[in-house]
PDB file of N, CA, C, O and CB in Angstrom:
ATOM      1  N   UNK A   1     -14.301  -3.411   2.147  1.00  0.00           N
ATOM      2  CA  UNK A   1     -14.781  -4.067   3.334  1.00  0.00           C
ATOM      3  C   UNK A   1     -13.746  -4.050   4.445  1.00  0.00           C
ATOM      4  O   UNK A   1     -14.074  -4.136   5.628  1.00  0.00           O
ATOM      5  CB  UNK A   1     -15.178  -5.476   3.016  1.00  0.00           C
ATOM      6  N   UNK A   2     -12.467  -3.935   4.031  1.00  0.00           N
ATOM      7  CA  UNK A   2     -11.389  -3.916   5.020  1.00  0.00           C
ATOM      8  C   UNK A   2     -10.313  -2.943   4.557  1.00  0.00           C
ATOM      9  O   UNK A   2     -10.110  -2.740   3.359  1.00  0.00           O
ATOM     10  CB  UNK A   2     -10.792  -5.343   5.233  1.00  0.00           C
ATOM     11  N   UNK A   3      -9.646  -2.360   5.503  1.00  0.00           N
ATOM     12  CA  UNK A   3      -8.537  -1.441   5.219  1.00  0.00           C
ATOM     13  C   UNK A   3      -7.303  -1.977   5.924  1.00  0.00           C
ATOM     14  O   UNK A   3      -7.341  -2.304   7.111  1.00  0.00           O
ATOM     15  CB  UNK A   3      -8.863   0.031   5.684  1.00  0.00           C
ATOM     16  N   UNK A   4      -6.211  -2.064   5.179  1.00  0.00           N
ATOM     17  CA  UNK A   4      -4.952  -2.549   5.713  1.00  0.00           C
ATOM     18  C   UNK A   4      -3.903  -1.456   5.608  1.00  0.00           C
ATOM     19  O   UNK A   4      -3.963  -0.622   4.705  1.00  0.00           O
ATOM     20  CB  UNK A   4      -4.494  -3.819   4.974  1.00  0.00           C
ATOM     21  N   UNK A   5      -2.944  -1.454   6.524  1.00  0.00           N
ATOM     22  CA  UNK A   5      -1.831  -0.511   6.436  1.00  0.00           C
ATOM     23  C   UNK A   5      -0.812  -1.055   5.450  1.00  0.00           C
ATOM     24  O   UNK A   5      -0.355  -2.190   5.585  1.00  0.00           O
ATOM     25  CB  UNK A   5      -1.180  -0.268   7.831  1.00  0.00           C
ATOM     26  N   UNK A   6      -0.454  -0.245   4.456  1.00  0.00           N
ATOM     27  CA  UNK A   6       0.540  -0.638   3.470  1.00  0.00           C
ATOM     28  C   UNK A   6       1.859  -0.893   4.172  1.00  0.00           C
ATOM     29  O   UNK A   6       2.254  -0.093   5.020  1.00  0.00           O
ATOM     30  CB  UNK A   6       0.700   0.441   2.375  1.00  0.00           C
ATOM     31  N   UNK A   7       2.543  -1.956   3.860  1.00  0.00           N
ATOM     32  CA  UNK A   7       2.530  -2.729   2.647  1.00  0.00           C
ATOM     33  C   UNK A   7       1.694  -4.014   2.690  1.00  0.00           C
ATOM     34  O   UNK A   7       1.801  -4.829   1.773  1.00  0.00           O
ATOM     35  CB  UNK A   7       3.903  -3.065   2.301  1.00  0.00           C
ATOM     36  N   UNK A   8       0.893  -4.219   3.689  1.00  0.00           N
ATOM     37  CA  UNK A   8       0.032  -5.412   3.742  1.00  0.00           C
ATOM     38  C   UNK A   8      -1.056  -5.280   2.684  1.00  0.00           C
ATOM     39  O   UNK A   8      -1.826  -4.319   2.702  1.00  0.00           O
ATOM     40  CB  UNK A   8      -0.600  -5.597   5.167  1.00  0.00           C
ATOM     41  N   UNK A   9      -1.126  -6.232   1.767  1.00  0.00           N
ATOM     42  CA  UNK A   9      -2.071  -6.138   0.650  1.00  0.00           C
ATOM     43  C   UNK A   9      -3.307  -7.010   0.833  1.00  0.00           C
ATOM     44  O   UNK A   9      -4.418  -6.569   0.535  1.00  0.00           O
ATOM     45  CB  UNK A   9      -1.381  -6.518  -0.632  1.00  0.00           C
ATOM     46  N   UNK A  10      -3.139  -8.229   1.311  1.00  0.00           N
ATOM     47  CA  UNK A  10      -4.254  -9.141   1.566  1.00  0.00           C
ATOM     48  C   UNK A  10      -5.222  -9.251   0.389  1.00  0.00           C
ATOM     49  O   UNK A  10      -6.431  -9.370   0.586  1.00  0.00           O
ATOM     50  CB  UNK A  10      -5.007  -8.691   2.791  1.00  0.00           C
ATOM     51  N   UNK A  11      -4.692  -9.212  -0.833  1.00  0.00           N
ATOM     52  CA  UNK A  11      -5.538  -9.355  -2.015  1.00  0.00           C
ATOM     53  C   UNK A  11      -6.396  -8.139  -2.328  1.00  0.00           C
ATOM     54  O   UNK A  11      -7.420  -8.263  -3.000  1.00  0.00           O
ATOM     55  CB  UNK A  11      -6.419 -10.529  -1.846  1.00  0.00           C
ATOM     56  N   UNK A  12      -5.998  -6.976  -1.855  1.00  0.00           N
ATOM     57  CA  UNK A  12      -6.763  -5.741  -2.051  1.00  0.00           C
ATOM     58  C   UNK A  12      -6.981  -5.424  -3.527  1.00  0.00           C
ATOM     59  O   UNK A  12      -6.091  -5.634  -4.352  1.00  0.00           O
ATOM     60  CB  UNK A  12      -6.055  -4.578  -1.379  1.00  0.00           C
ATOM     61  N   UNK A  13      -8.167  -4.919  -3.854  1.00  0.00           N
ATOM     62  CA  UNK A  13      -8.440  -4.457  -5.216  1.00  0.00           C
ATOM     63  C   UNK A  13      -7.779  -3.112  -5.471  1.00  0.00           C
ATOM     64  O   UNK A  13      -7.344  -2.834  -6.589  1.00  0.00           O
ATOM     65  CB  UNK A  13      -9.951  -4.356  -5.460  1.00  0.00           C
ATOM     66  N   UNK A  14      -7.700  -2.277  -4.440  1.00  0.00           N
ATOM     67  CA  UNK A  14      -7.116  -0.939  -4.556  1.00  0.00           C
ATOM     68  C   UNK A  14      -6.034  -0.759  -3.504  1.00  0.00           C
ATOM     69  O   UNK A  14      -6.125  -1.297  -2.400  1.00  0.00           O
ATOM     70  CB  UNK A  14      -8.203   0.155  -4.409  1.00  0.00           C
ATOM     71  N   UNK A  15      -5.006   0.008  -3.863  1.00  0.00           N
ATOM     72  CA  UNK A  15      -3.933   0.367  -2.947  1.00  0.00           C
ATOM     73  C   UNK A  15      -3.710   1.869  -3.080  1.00  0.00           C
ATOM     74  O   UNK A  15      -3.526   2.374  -4.187  1.00  0.00           O
ATOM     75  CB  UNK A  15      -2.614  -0.442  -3.247  1.00  0.00           C
ATOM     76  N   UNK A  16      -3.727   2.589  -1.951  1.00  0.00           N
ATOM     77  CA  UNK A  16      -3.428   4.025  -1.923  1.00  0.00           C
ATOM     78  C   UNK A  16      -2.177   4.203  -1.082  1.00  0.00           C
ATOM     79  O   UNK A  16      -2.109   3.740   0.057  1.00  0.00           O
ATOM     80  CB  UNK A  16      -4.635   4.870  -1.347  1.00  0.00           C
ATOM     81  N   UNK A  17      -1.181   4.882  -1.657  1.00  0.00           N
ATOM     82  CA  UNK A  17       0.086   5.099  -0.969  1.00  0.00           C
ATOM     83  C   UNK A  17       0.451   6.580  -1.070  1.00  0.00           C
ATOM     84  O   UNK A  17       0.419   7.166  -2.152  1.00  0.00           O
ATOM     85  CB  UNK A  17       1.216   4.201  -1.571  1.00  0.00           C
ATOM     86  N   UNK A  18       0.796   7.174   0.069  1.00  0.00           N
ATOM     87  CA  UNK A  18       1.294   8.548   0.094  1.00  0.00           C
ATOM     88  C   UNK A  18       2.801   8.465   0.300  1.00  0.00           C
ATOM     89  O   UNK A  18       3.278   8.328   1.426  1.00  0.00           O
ATOM     90  CB  UNK A  18       0.596   9.410   1.228  1.00  0.00           C
ATOM     91  N   UNK A  19       3.539   8.549  -0.792  1.00  0.00           N
ATOM     92  CA  UNK A  19       4.985   8.360  -0.718  1.00  0.00           C
ATOM     93  C   UNK A  19       5.710   9.509  -0.006  1.00  0.00           C
ATOM     94  O   UNK A  19       6.866   9.357   0.388  1.00  0.00           O
ATOM     95  CB  UNK A  19       5.542   8.199  -2.109  1.00  0.00           C
ATOM     96  N   UNK A  20       5.050  10.640   0.158  1.00  0.00           N
ATOM     97  CA  UNK A  20       5.657  11.774   0.856  1.00  0.00           C
ATOM     98  C   UNK A  20       5.259  11.829   2.324  1.00  0.00           C
ATOM     99  O   UNK A  20       5.823  12.607   3.093  1.00  0.00           O
ATOM    100  CB  UNK A  20       5.270  13.070   0.176  1.00  0.00           C
ATOM    101  N   UNK A  21       4.295  11.009   2.714  1.00  0.00           N
ATOM    102  CA  UNK A  21       3.785  11.031   4.077  1.00  0.00           C
ATOM    103  C   UNK A  21       4.636  10.222   5.046  1.00  0.00           C
ATOM    104  O   UNK A  21       5.555   9.505   4.651  1.00  0.00           O
ATOM    105  CB  UNK A  21       2.380  10.518   4.097  1.00  0.00           C
ATOM    106  N   UNK A  22       4.309  10.356   6.300  1.00  0.00           N
ATOM    107  CA  UNK A  22       4.984   9.620   7.357  1.00  0.00           C
ATOM    108  C   UNK A  22       4.660   8.144   7.235  1.00  0.00           C
ATOM    109  O   UNK A  22       3.540   7.784   6.873  1.00  0.00           O
ATOM    110  CB  UNK A  22       4.579  10.151   8.744  1.00  0.00           C
ATOM    111  N   UNK A  23       5.614   7.294   7.528  1.00  0.00           N
ATOM    112  CA  UNK A  23       5.352   5.858   7.572  1.00  0.00           C
ATOM    113  C   UNK A  23       5.983   5.279   8.824  1.00  0.00           C
ATOM    114  O   UNK A  23       7.044   5.719   9.268  1.00  0.00           O
ATOM    115  CB  UNK A  23       5.895   5.148   6.303  1.00  0.00           C
ATOM    116  N   UNK A  24       5.325   4.304   9.372  1.00  0.00           N
ATOM    117  CA  UNK A  24       5.775   3.704  10.620  1.00  0.00           C
ATOM    118  C   UNK A  24       6.994   2.812  10.385  1.00  0.00           C
ATOM    119  O   UNK A  24       7.245   2.355   9.270  1.00  0.00           O
ATOM    120  CB  UNK A  24       4.640   2.898  11.265  1.00  0.00           C
ATOM    121  N   UNK A  25       7.732   2.580  11.446  1.00  0.00           N
ATOM    122  CA  UNK A  25       8.872   1.674  11.356  1.00  0.00           C
ATOM    123  C   UNK A  25       8.385   0.255  11.061  1.00  0.00           C
ATOM    124  O   UNK A  25       9.098  -0.527  10.432  1.00  0.00           O
ATOM    125  CB  UNK A  25       9.702   1.704  12.665  1.00  0.00           C
ATOM    126  N   UNK A  26       7.170  -0.080  11.512  1.00  0.00           N
ATOM    127  CA  UNK A  26       6.609  -1.400  11.210  1.00  0.00           C
ATOM    128  C   UNK A  26       6.392  -1.561   9.705  1.00  0.00           C
ATOM    129  O   UNK A  26       6.653  -2.627   9.148  1.00  0.00           O
ATOM    130  CB  UNK A  26       5.278  -1.608  11.966  1.00  0.00           C
ATOM    131  N   UNK A  27       5.913  -0.495   9.045  1.00  0.00           N
ATOM    132  CA  UNK A  27       5.728  -0.542   7.591  1.00  0.00           C
ATOM    133  C   UNK A  27       7.064  -0.692   6.884  1.00  0.00           C
ATOM    134  O   UNK A  27       7.183  -1.471   5.938  1.00  0.00           O
ATOM    135  CB  UNK A  27       5.009   0.722   7.095  1.00  0.00           C
ATOM    136  N   UNK A  28       8.060   0.039   7.331  1.00  0.00           N
ATOM    137  CA  UNK A  28       9.398  -0.075   6.746  1.00  0.00           C
ATOM    138  C   UNK A  28       9.934  -1.485   6.926  1.00  0.00           C
ATOM    139  O   UNK A  28      10.467  -2.077   5.987  1.00  0.00           O
ATOM    140  CB  UNK A  28      10.360   0.945   7.379  1.00  0.00           C
ATOM    141  N   UNK A  29       9.791  -2.031   8.147  1.00  0.00           N
ATOM    142  CA  UNK A  29      10.280  -3.376   8.435  1.00  0.00           C
ATOM    143  C   UNK A  29       9.535  -4.437   7.631  1.00  0.00           C
ATOM    144  O   UNK A  29      10.095  -5.488   7.321  1.00  0.00           O
ATOM    145  CB  UNK A  29      10.152  -3.671   9.919  1.00  0.00           C
ATOM    146  N   UNK A  30       8.269  -4.164   7.290  1.00  0.00           N
ATOM    147  CA  UNK A  30       7.451  -5.124   6.539  1.00  0.00           C
ATOM    148  C   UNK A  30       7.735  -5.064   5.038  1.00  0.00           C
ATOM    149  O   UNK A  30       7.142  -5.817   4.264  1.00  0.00           O
ATOM    150  CB  UNK A  30       5.967  -4.863   6.794  1.00  0.00           C
ATOM    151  N   UNK A  31       8.640  -4.171   4.623  1.00  0.00           N
ATOM    152  CA  UNK A  31       9.048  -4.142   3.223  1.00  0.00           C
ATOM    153  C   UNK A  31       8.364  -3.078   2.386  1.00  0.00           C
ATOM    154  O   UNK A  31       8.106  -3.304   1.204  1.00  0.00           O
ATOM    155  CB  UNK A  31       8.796  -5.456   2.616  1.00  0.00           C
ATOM    156  N   UNK A  32       8.065  -1.927   2.964  1.00  0.00           N
ATOM    157  CA  UNK A  32       7.367  -0.835   2.277  1.00  0.00           C
ATOM    158  C   UNK A  32       7.940  -0.582   0.884  1.00  0.00           C
ATOM    159  O   UNK A  32       7.204  -0.641  -0.101  1.00  0.00           O
ATOM    160  CB  UNK A  32       7.445   0.443   3.107  1.00  0.00           C
ATOM    161  N   UNK A  33       9.225  -0.305   0.786  1.00  0.00           N
ATOM    162  CA  UNK A  33       9.850   0.021  -0.497  1.00  0.00           C
ATOM    163  C   UNK A  33       9.835  -1.140  -1.469  1.00  0.00           C
ATOM    164  O   UNK A  33       9.586  -0.957  -2.660  1.00  0.00           O
ATOM    165  CB  UNK A  33      11.267   0.468  -0.280  1.00  0.00           C
ATOM    166  N   UNK A  34      10.100  -2.335  -0.963  1.00  0.00           N
ATOM    167  CA  UNK A  34      10.114  -3.533  -1.809  1.00  0.00           C
ATOM    168  C   UNK A  34       8.724  -3.815  -2.369  1.00  0.00           C
ATOM    169  O   UNK A  34       8.585  -4.102  -3.558  1.00  0.00           O
ATOM    170  CB  UNK A  34      10.621  -4.750  -1.015  1.00  0.00           C
ATOM    171  N   UNK A  35       7.697  -3.735  -1.528  1.00  0.00           N
ATOM    172  CA  UNK A  35       6.328  -4.007  -1.992  1.00  0.00           C
ATOM    173  C   UNK A  35       5.874  -2.920  -2.965  1.00  0.00           C
ATOM    174  O   UNK A  35       5.247  -3.228  -3.979  1.00  0.00           O
ATOM    175  CB  UNK A  35       5.349  -4.096  -0.790  1.00  0.00           C
ATOM    176  N   UNK A  36       6.179  -1.652  -2.673  1.00  0.00           N
ATOM    177  CA  UNK A  36       5.807  -0.562  -3.576  1.00  0.00           C
ATOM    178  C   UNK A  36       6.422  -0.790  -4.965  1.00  0.00           C
ATOM    179  O   UNK A  36       5.744  -0.633  -5.980  1.00  0.00           O
ATOM    180  CB  UNK A  36       6.266   0.806  -2.998  1.00  0.00           C
ATOM    181  N   UNK A  37       7.681  -1.153  -5.002  1.00  0.00           N
ATOM    182  CA  UNK A  37       8.355  -1.390  -6.284  1.00  0.00           C
ATOM    183  C   UNK A  37       7.800  -2.608  -7.012  1.00  0.00           C
ATOM    184  O   UNK A  37       7.873  -2.682  -8.239  1.00  0.00           O
ATOM    185  CB  UNK A  37       9.849  -1.567  -6.063  1.00  0.00           C
ATOM    186  N   UNK A  38       7.246  -3.562  -6.270  1.00  0.00           N
ATOM    187  CA  UNK A  38       6.765  -4.796  -6.902  1.00  0.00           C
ATOM    188  C   UNK A  38       5.275  -4.763  -7.244  1.00  0.00           C
ATOM    189  O   UNK A  38       4.753  -5.756  -7.750  1.00  0.00           O
ATOM    190  CB  UNK A  38       7.038  -5.967  -5.996  1.00  0.00           C
ATOM    191  N   UNK A  39       4.576  -3.661  -6.987  1.00  0.00           N
ATOM    192  CA  UNK A  39       3.141  -3.607  -7.294  1.00  0.00           C
ATOM    193  C   UNK A  39       2.832  -3.974  -8.749  1.00  0.00           C
ATOM    194  O   UNK A  39       1.909  -4.757  -8.971  1.00  0.00           O
ATOM    195  CB  UNK A  39       2.605  -2.217  -6.999  1.00  0.00           C
ATOM    196  N   UNK A  40       3.550  -3.455  -9.749  1.00  0.00           N
ATOM    197  CA  UNK A  40       3.254  -3.866 -11.133  1.00  0.00           C
ATOM    198  C   UNK A  40       3.417  -5.373 -11.354  1.00  0.00           C
ATOM    199  O   UNK A  40       2.602  -5.991 -12.039  1.00  0.00           O
ATOM    200  CB  UNK A  40       4.160  -3.115 -12.098  1.00  0.00           C
ATOM    201  N   UNK A  41       4.451  -5.952 -10.785  1.00  0.00           N
ATOM    202  CA  UNK A  41       4.666  -7.393 -10.934  1.00  0.00           C
ATOM    203  C   UNK A  41       3.583  -8.204 -10.220  1.00  0.00           C
ATOM    204  O   UNK A  41       3.330  -9.356 -10.572  1.00  0.00           O
ATOM    205  CB  UNK A  41       6.044  -7.778 -10.394  1.00  0.00           C
ATOM    206  N   UNK A  42       2.952  -7.602  -9.223  1.00  0.00           N
ATOM    207  CA  UNK A  42       1.872  -8.265  -8.491  1.00  0.00           C
ATOM    208  C   UNK A  42       0.520  -8.079  -9.174  1.00  0.00           C
ATOM    209  O   UNK A  42      -0.503  -8.548  -8.675  1.00  0.00           O
ATOM    210  CB  UNK A  42       1.804  -7.735  -7.065  1.00  0.00           C
ATOM    211  N   UNK A  43       0.520  -7.385 -10.330  1.00  0.00           N
ATOM    212  CA  UNK A  43      -0.709  -7.215 -11.098  1.00  0.00           C
ATOM    213  C   UNK A  43      -1.448  -5.918 -10.859  1.00  0.00           C
ATOM    214  O   UNK A  43      -2.574  -5.755 -11.327  1.00  0.00           O
ATOM    215  CB  UNK A  43      -1.612  -8.321 -10.806  1.00  0.00           C
ATOM    216  N   UNK A  44      -0.834  -4.985 -10.135  1.00  0.00           N
ATOM    217  CA  UNK A  44      -1.467  -3.690  -9.879  1.00  0.00           C
ATOM    218  C   UNK A  44      -1.093  -2.690 -10.969  1.00  0.00           C
ATOM    219  O   UNK A  44       0.035  -2.684 -11.464  1.00  0.00           O
ATOM    220  CB  UNK A  44      -1.057  -3.149  -8.492  1.00  0.00           C
ATOM    221  N   UNK A  45      -2.049  -1.852 -11.331  1.00  0.00           N
ATOM    222  CA  UNK A  45      -1.853  -0.807 -12.331  1.00  0.00           C
ATOM    223  C   UNK A  45      -2.003   0.548 -11.656  1.00  0.00           C
ATOM    224  O   UNK A  45      -2.913   0.744 -10.852  1.00  0.00           O
ATOM    225  CB  UNK A  45      -2.860  -0.957 -13.510  1.00  0.00           C
ATOM    226  N   UNK A  46      -1.130   1.466 -11.973  1.00  0.00           N
ATOM    227  CA  UNK A  46      -1.208   2.813 -11.428  1.00  0.00           C
ATOM    228  C   UNK A  46      -2.302   3.578 -12.156  1.00  0.00           C
ATOM    229  O   UNK A  46      -2.219   3.788 -13.366  1.00  0.00           O
ATOM    230  CB  UNK A  46       0.155   3.544 -11.548  1.00  0.00           C
ATOM    231  N   UNK A  47      -3.329   3.995 -11.419  1.00  0.00           N
ATOM    232  CA  UNK A  47      -4.430   4.765 -12.009  1.00  0.00           C
ATOM    233  C   UNK A  47      -4.148   6.254 -11.993  1.00  0.00           C
ATOM    234  O   UNK A  47      -4.335   6.944 -12.996  1.00  0.00           O
ATOM    235  CB  UNK A  47      -5.727   4.483 -11.270  1.00  0.00           C
ATOM    236  N   UNK A  48      -3.690   6.754 -10.827  1.00  0.00           N
ATOM    237  CA  UNK A  48      -3.486   8.192 -10.644  1.00  0.00           C
ATOM    238  C   UNK A  48      -2.300   8.405  -9.709  1.00  0.00           C
ATOM    239  O   UNK A  48      -2.101   7.656  -8.752  1.00  0.00           O
ATOM    240  CB  UNK A  48      -4.771   8.877 -10.078  1.00  0.00           C
ATOM    241  N   UNK A  49      -1.516   9.444 -10.006  1.00  0.00           N
ATOM    242  CA  UNK A  49      -0.449   9.878  -9.106  1.00  0.00           C
ATOM    243  C   UNK A  49      -0.466  11.392  -9.063  1.00  0.00           C
ATOM    244  O   UNK A  49      -0.434  12.051 -10.103  1.00  0.00           O
ATOM    245  CB  UNK A  49       0.950   9.341  -9.563  1.00  0.00           C
ATOM    246  N   UNK A  50      -0.517  11.947  -7.854  1.00  0.00           N
ATOM    247  CA  UNK A  50      -0.530  13.395  -7.696  1.00  0.00           C
ATOM    248  C   UNK A  50       0.148  13.757  -6.385  1.00  0.00           C
ATOM    249  O   UNK A  50      -0.284  13.325  -5.316  1.00  0.00           O
ATOM    250  CB  UNK A  50      -1.977  13.949  -7.740  1.00  0.00           C
ATOM    251  N   UNK A  51       1.195  14.539  -6.466  1.00  0.00           N
ATOM    252  CA  UNK A  51       1.923  15.042  -5.302  1.00  0.00           C
ATOM    253  C   UNK A  51       2.327  13.928  -4.337  1.00  0.00           C
ATOM    254  O   UNK A  51       2.236  14.087  -3.120  1.00  0.00           O
ATOM    255  CB  UNK A  51       1.081  16.065  -4.571  1.00  0.00           C
ATOM    256  N   UNK A  52       2.770  12.811  -4.888  1.00  0.00           N
ATOM    257  CA  UNK A  52       3.253  11.708  -4.072  1.00  0.00           C
ATOM    258  C   UNK A  52       2.191  10.705  -3.656  1.00  0.00           C
ATOM    259  O   UNK A  52       2.520   9.664  -3.089  1.00  0.00           O
ATOM    260  CB  UNK A  52       3.892  12.246  -2.867  1.00  0.00           C
ATOM    261  N   UNK A  53       0.925  10.994  -3.925  1.00  0.00           N
ATOM    262  CA  UNK A  53      -0.152  10.052  -3.601  1.00  0.00           C
ATOM    263  C   UNK A  53      -0.430   9.212  -4.843  1.00  0.00           C
ATOM    264  O   UNK A  53      -0.675   9.738  -5.928  1.00  0.00           O
ATOM    265  CB  UNK A  53      -1.454  10.803  -3.122  1.00  0.00           C
ATOM    266  N   UNK A  54      -0.386   7.900  -4.660  1.00  0.00           N
ATOM    267  CA  UNK A  54      -0.578   6.972  -5.771  1.00  0.00           C
ATOM    268  C   UNK A  54      -1.798   6.096  -5.505  1.00  0.00           C
ATOM    269  O   UNK A  54      -1.997   5.612  -4.391  1.00  0.00           O
ATOM    270  CB  UNK A  54       0.683   6.098  -5.984  1.00  0.00           C
ATOM    271  N   UNK A  55      -2.612   5.899  -6.541  1.00  0.00           N
ATOM    272  CA  UNK A  55      -3.752   4.992  -6.482  1.00  0.00           C
ATOM    273  C   UNK A  55      -3.508   3.864  -7.472  1.00  0.00           C
ATOM    274  O   UNK A  55      -3.381   4.096  -8.674  1.00  0.00           O
ATOM    275  CB  UNK A  55      -5.093   5.735  -6.791  1.00  0.00           C
ATOM    276  N   UNK A  56      -3.444   2.659  -6.964  1.00  0.00           N
ATOM    277  CA  UNK A  56      -3.212   1.455  -7.761  1.00  0.00           C
ATOM    278  C   UNK A  56      -4.460   0.588  -7.723  1.00  0.00           C
ATOM    279  O   UNK A  56      -5.212   0.625  -6.749  1.00  0.00           O
ATOM    280  CB  UNK A  56      -1.975   0.665  -7.242  1.00  0.00           C
ATOM    281  N   UNK A  57      -4.686  -0.194  -8.777  1.00  0.00           N
ATOM    282  CA  UNK A  57      -5.812  -1.122  -8.798  1.00  0.00           C
ATOM    283  C   UNK A  57      -5.428  -2.416  -9.503  1.00  0.00           C
ATOM    284  O   UNK A  57      -4.501  -2.451 -10.312  1.00  0.00           O
ATOM    285  CB  UNK A  57      -7.025  -0.482  -9.486  1.00  0.00           C
ATOM    286  N   UNK A  58      -6.160  -3.477  -9.180  1.00  0.00           N
ATOM    287  CA  UNK A  58      -6.042  -4.737  -9.895  1.00  0.00           C
ATOM    288  C   UNK A  58      -7.337  -5.014 -10.654  1.00  0.00           C
ATOM    289  O   UNK A  58      -7.495  -6.096 -11.220  1.00  0.00           O
ATOM    290  CB  UNK A  58      -5.718  -5.894  -8.920  1.00  0.00           C
ATOM    291  N   UNK A  59      -8.245  -4.076 -10.676  1.00  0.00           N
ATOM    292  CA  UNK A  59      -9.563  -4.277 -11.240  1.00  0.00           C
ATOM    293  C   UNK A  59      -9.616  -4.288 -12.749  1.00  0.00           C
ATOM    294  O   UNK A  59     -10.477  -4.955 -13.323  1.00  0.00           O
ATOM    295  CB  UNK A  59     -10.456  -3.244 -10.747  1.00  0.00           C
ATOM    296  N   UNK A  60      -8.738  -3.584 -13.403  1.00  0.00           N
ATOM    297  CA  UNK A  60      -8.785  -3.497 -14.853  1.00  0.00           C
ATOM    298  C   UNK A  60      -7.414  -3.809 -15.420  1.00  0.00           C
ATOM    299  O   UNK A  60      -6.406  -3.677 -14.726  1.00  0.00           O
ATOM    300  CB  UNK A  60      -9.260  -2.107 -15.310  1.00  0.00           C
ATOM    301  N   UNK A  61      -7.371  -4.221 -16.676  1.00  0.00           N
ATOM    302  CA  UNK A  61      -6.059  -4.456 -17.275  1.00  0.00           C
ATOM    303  C   UNK A  61      -5.246  -3.152 -17.329  1.00  0.00           C
ATOM    304  O   UNK A  61      -5.796  -2.069 -17.526  1.00  0.00           O
ATOM    305  CB  UNK A  61      -6.217  -5.051 -18.694  1.00  0.00           C
ATOM    306  N   UNK A  62      -3.971  -3.278 -17.157  1.00  0.00           N
ATOM    307  CA  UNK A  62      -3.104  -2.097 -17.238  1.00  0.00           C
ATOM    308  C   UNK A  62      -3.105  -1.564 -18.666  1.00  0.00           C
ATOM    309  O   UNK A  62      -3.023  -2.327 -19.629  1.00  0.00           O
ATOM    310  CB  UNK A  62      -1.652  -2.435 -16.781  1.00  0.00           C
ATOM    311  N   UNK A  63      -3.197  -0.276 -18.781  1.00  0.00           N
ATOM    312  CA  UNK A  63      -3.120   0.403 -20.081  1.00  0.00           C
ATOM    313  C   UNK A  63      -2.278   1.646 -19.873  1.00  0.00           C
ATOM    314  O   UNK A  63      -2.248   2.211 -18.780  1.00  0.00           O
ATOM    315  CB  UNK A  63      -4.557   0.764 -20.654  1.00  0.00           C
ATOM    316  N   UNK A  64      -1.602   2.064 -20.910  1.00  0.00           N
ATOM    317  CA  UNK A  64      -0.824   3.287 -20.754  1.00  0.00           C
ATOM    318  C   UNK A  64      -1.780   4.454 -20.618  1.00  0.00           C
ATOM    319  O   UNK A  64      -2.778   4.548 -21.332  1.00  0.00           O
ATOM    320  CB  UNK A  64       0.143   3.500 -21.949  1.00  0.00           C
ATOM    321  N   UNK A  65      -1.467   5.326 -19.708  1.00  0.00           N
ATOM    322  CA  UNK A  65      -2.327   6.486 -19.428  1.00  0.00           C
ATOM    323  C   UNK A  65      -1.561   7.736 -19.813  1.00  0.00           C
ATOM    324  O   UNK A  65      -0.365   7.851 -19.543  1.00  0.00           O
ATOM    325  CB  UNK A  65      -2.766   6.537 -17.918  1.00  0.00           C
ATOM    326  N   UNK A  66      -2.257   8.673 -20.445  1.00  0.00           N
ATOM    327  CA  UNK A  66      -1.580   9.908 -20.800  1.00  0.00           C
ATOM    328  C   UNK A  66      -1.953  11.019 -19.874  1.00  0.00           C
ATOM    329  O   UNK A  66      -1.471  12.141 -20.029  1.00  0.00           O
ATOM    330  CB  UNK A  66      -1.890  10.298 -22.210  1.00  0.00           C
TER     331      UNK A  66
END
């Protein structure tokens, strides 16, 4: 229903981050690296990672993925 620029989460069910892409100075100032590193502690599970693009969710319990 809403899209936020990372690192603003606002209780999002899904988070998509392109770690190789350009990021604004506002995102850096808002704690981009700190929030990215804390996603697991915030209850997010990494679903998919490919070429620097990461998809995280809070919808399902975290499970190890092979």
